ZAMAR-698602 format. One record per residue (C-alpha): x, y, z; residue number from 1. Coordinates in steps of 0.1 Angstrom, whole numbers, padded with zeros to 4 digits, always signed. Layout:
BEGIN
NUDREN      xx      yy      zz     i
NUDREN       X       Y       Z   NUM
...
END
This chain:
BEGIN
NUDREN      xx      yy      zz     i
NUDREN   +0000   +0000   +0000     1
NUDREN   +0013   +0034   -0009     2
NUDREN   +0010   +0061   +0018     3
NUDREN   +0013   +0098   +0013     4
NUDREN   +0041   +0097   +0038     5
NUDREN   +0060   +0073   +0015     6
NUDREN   +0061   +0100   -0013     7
NUDREN   +0075   +0135   -0015     8
NUDREN   +0051   +0161   -0003     9
NUDREN   +0034   +0185   -0027    10
NUDREN   +0062   +0211   -0023    11
NUDREN   +0086   +0188   -0041    12
NUDREN   +0068   +0192   -0073    13
NUDREN   +0074   +0229   -0073    14
NUDREN   +0110   +0221   -0083    15
NUDREN   +0099   +0207   -0117    16
NUDREN   +0109   +0172   -0108    17
NUDREN   +0089   +0140   -0113    18
NUDREN   +0087   +0113   -0087    19
NUDREN   +0089   +0077   -0099    20
NUDREN   +0079   +0047   -0078    21
NUDREN   +0065   +0012   -0078    22
NUDREN   +0043   -0010   -0057    23
NUDREN   +0041   -0047   -0066    24
NUDREN   +0039   -0049   -0104    25
NUDREN   +0026   -0014   -0107    26
NUDREN   +0049   +0015   -0117    27
NUDREN   +0039   +0051   -0113    28
NUDREN   +0050   +0087   -0119    29
NUDREN   +0038   +0119   -0101    30
NUDREN   +0046   +0153   -0115    31
NUDREN   +0034   +0189   -0117    32
NUDREN   +0019   +0195   -0151    33
NUDREN   +0032   +0215   -0168    34
NUDREN   +0065   +0202   -0157    35
NUDREN   +0086   +0232   -0148    36
NUDREN   +0103   +0247   -0118    37
NUDREN   +0083   +0274   -0101    38
NUDREN   +0099   +0272   -0066    39
NUDREN   +0113   +0307   -0068    40
NUDREN   +0081   +0322   -0083    41
NUDREN   +0054   +0342   -0065    42
NUDREN   +0022   +0324   -0057    43
NUDREN   +0005   +0342   -0085    44
NUDREN   +0031   +0331   -0110    45
NUDREN   +0029   +0295   -0097    46
NUDREN   -0008   +0293   -0105    47
NUDREN   -0006   +0312   -0138    48
NUDREN   -0005   +0281   -0160    49
NUDREN   -0033   +0263   -0140    50
NUDREN   -0010   +0235   -0127    51
NUDREN   -0023   +0200   -0120    52
NUDREN   -0007   +0171   -0102    53
NUDREN   -0005   +0144   -0129    54
NUDREN   -0004   +0107   -0118    55
NUDREN   +0005   +0081   -0144    56
NUDREN   +0004   +0043   -0139    57
NUDREN   +0016   +0014   -0159    58
NUDREN   +0022   -0023   -0154    59
NUDREN   +0052   -0043   -0165    60
NUDREN   +0089   -0043   -0164    61
NUDREN   +0096   -0013   -0186    62
NUDREN   +0106   +0021   -0173    63
NUDREN   +0084   +0052   -0180    64
NUDREN   +0104   +0063   -0210    65
NUDREN   +0103   +0028   -0227    66
NUDREN   +0066   +0021   -0220    67
NUDREN   +0043   +0029   -0250    68
NUDREN   +0020   +0059   -0241    69
NUDREN   -0011   +0038   -0248    70
NUDREN   -0001   +0015   -0219    71
NUDREN   +0000   +0043   -0194    72
NUDREN   -0031   +0054   -0175    73
NUDREN   -0031   +0091   -0167    74
NUDREN   -0052   +0111   -0143    75
NUDREN   -0049   +0148   -0133    76
NUDREN   -0056   +0161   -0098    77
NUDREN   -0057   +0196   -0083    78
NUDREN   -0023   +0209   -0074    79
NUDREN   -0028   +0212   -0037    80
NUDREN   -0028   +0190   -0006    81
NUDREN   -0062   +0176   -0012    82
NUDREN   -0052   +0167   -0048    83
NUDREN   -0021   +0151   -0035    84
NUDREN   -0040   +0129   -0011    85
NUDREN   -0066   +0120   -0038    86
NUDREN   -0037   +0110   -0061    87
NUDREN   -0024   +0086   -0035    88
NUDREN   -0058   +0071   -0031    89
NUDREN   -0061   +0067   -0069    90
NUDREN   -0027   +0050   -0071    91
NUDREN   -0038   +0024   -0045    92
NUDREN   -0071   +0019   -0063    93
NUDREN   -0052   +0013   -0096    94
NUDREN   -0029   -0012   -0080    95
NUDREN   -0058   -0030   -0063    96
NUDREN   -0079   -0032   -0095    97
NUDREN   -0051   -0047   -0116    98
END
């Protein structure tokens, strides 16, 4: 089971870095979309491009870059603490349903 405490907090994604992980046979990626560093921007500038927290899930042995896009399930969440928690719940649901 993936817990929100197992992953980087929402502030990590302000740096424009994705988080990759796995649980059982499921692999996943979390990132701010659009993926860019906004850590040193004002709050207004951070929200200017309507950011989302994008969660992506795929199954198999291949890494993200080698997995065909049609094999990756994508879901966007609000870029805030509630969206972060919802993304963790969704990741667990995806793992459990596979």
